[in-house]
N, C-alpha and C positions, 0 to 999 in steps of 0.2 A: 465627449472626449474618452474621459478616462473608461466610458463602459465599455468602447469599442476596443481597449486594449485586453480587457481580461476577457477574452470570449472562451478561451479553455482552460479550464482548471482542473488540474490532475489532484486526486487523494488517493496516496499509498492506504491501502484497507487490509487492517487483519484483523479486525472486528474485538480489538482490544479498546477500551474505553477511552483510550486519547483518540485511535482511528475514529470512532464514531463520533467523539465532538468535533473533529476535524469535518469529517462529512457534514454535520449541520451546520458549522460556519459554512462550508462552500456552499449549500443547500441557501443558506440567506444571502450568500453572494450570489450567486447563481440565479437566484431570483429576482433579485433588484437589478442585475445586471444582464441579463436575460444570455446567460453564458451556458457552456456545454459540461459538463462532468464527466469525467474518465476516471473510474474507478479502479486501481490497480493491486493486485495481489501478488507476490513473489514465493515461490515453493521453493525454499532452499535446502536442498538436498544432500549437500555436503556433509551436513549433522543428522542427519535421519537415517538412521537403522536402529534395527529391531532390537531387542534387548538382548545381548549376548554376540552381537554381529562385530562389536567394535570397529566398525567401519570395514572389515575386512573381507573382501570378497573372493572365495576360493571355488566355489562349486555353484552348478547351474542352480541348484535348489536356493542359495545363496542368493543368487542374484533375481532369482524371481520374487523372492521374499521381497527384496529392495523395490522392485517394479509394483508390487502389489501396496505397499506401504506408501509409495510415490503418489500412486493413483486413489487411494485413499484420501492423501493429505491434499490433492489436487481439488476432488471432488467434494469434499468439505469446504475448500475454500470458494468453488465455485456456486456451492449452495448457501454460502454466507453474502457473495457478490450480488447473486440474483436478488435477497434480500432487499439487502442497498439499494440497488436499481428501482425495485417495486417502490421505496420509502421514497425516492427519488420523482418518479413517475407519478405518484399518489399527489405530489405538490406541482404536479406539472412543469419537472424540470428535467430538461434531455439528459441522458444517461446512458454509456455503456461501461462496460468492463475488460478488463484482459488479464488473464491468468500468466504468466511465464515461469520458468525454472531459472535457477542461476542464483548470484550475489545481489542482494535485495539492493545495495545503494546503486551499485554499477546499472542494474536493470531498471530502477526509476529512472536515473537521471539520462539512460540509453532512450527510454520511451520518451521523455519530455521533449527530449532533442527532436527525434525522430516524429511526434508526433506535433510539433513546434506549439508548444505548451504554454501560455502566458502568465500563468499562476500554480504554484504548488501548496496546496496546504495537505500539513501533514504534522501528526500529534507527535508530541514530546512525550519524554518519560516522567515531568513533572518532579515531585520530590522523592527524596532517596535518604536513606539513614535518617543524618541530623535533621529536623522539621526543615530548618530555614535554609539549608543545604538547595539550590537548585541545579540539577543538570540535567544535560540532554542525553538522550539514546543515543548511540554511535550511528544510526541511519540515519536520523534527524540532524544530528552534527553534520555529518558529512554532505548530507542533502543540500541543507543551508551554506555551507562553504562553496560546493562545486556546482550548484545548478544556474545555468544561464538567465534563469527569469526568478522574477521575484519569489520569495517563499515564506509562508505564513505557517509559524508555529503557535499549535495549539496545545494549551493546556488543559 
């Protein structure tokens, strides 16, 4: 019965060590539960601006620079996600990926709702500053608080 509940697993993936660990855990679950994995990456362009631009866009050339910068980030994300999908394929796990642009937490929550995700497996930020003080990243905290499905935080 439990395996039928967790058929669609969402893994927000940015290539960090925490998202890599989250993918490994999702792959273990998927293998045991015969689930499909959705890898998801968000390009948040509001803070992406080349050095010296300060986020102010005034000329056509500056707009073109921002566009090229965004395309470069998106291309890097696609390469990273293709490698992650290949890793899943090698283990016989069905996986696909999506890249969107926008606010990271909002886009993850929206995608989970739209695709009727049954479990979100997301990496946490782990330890910060004082060794024994454990804190969550702002995105993983928001996802764990607002998702309509179960969330597994992976350290």
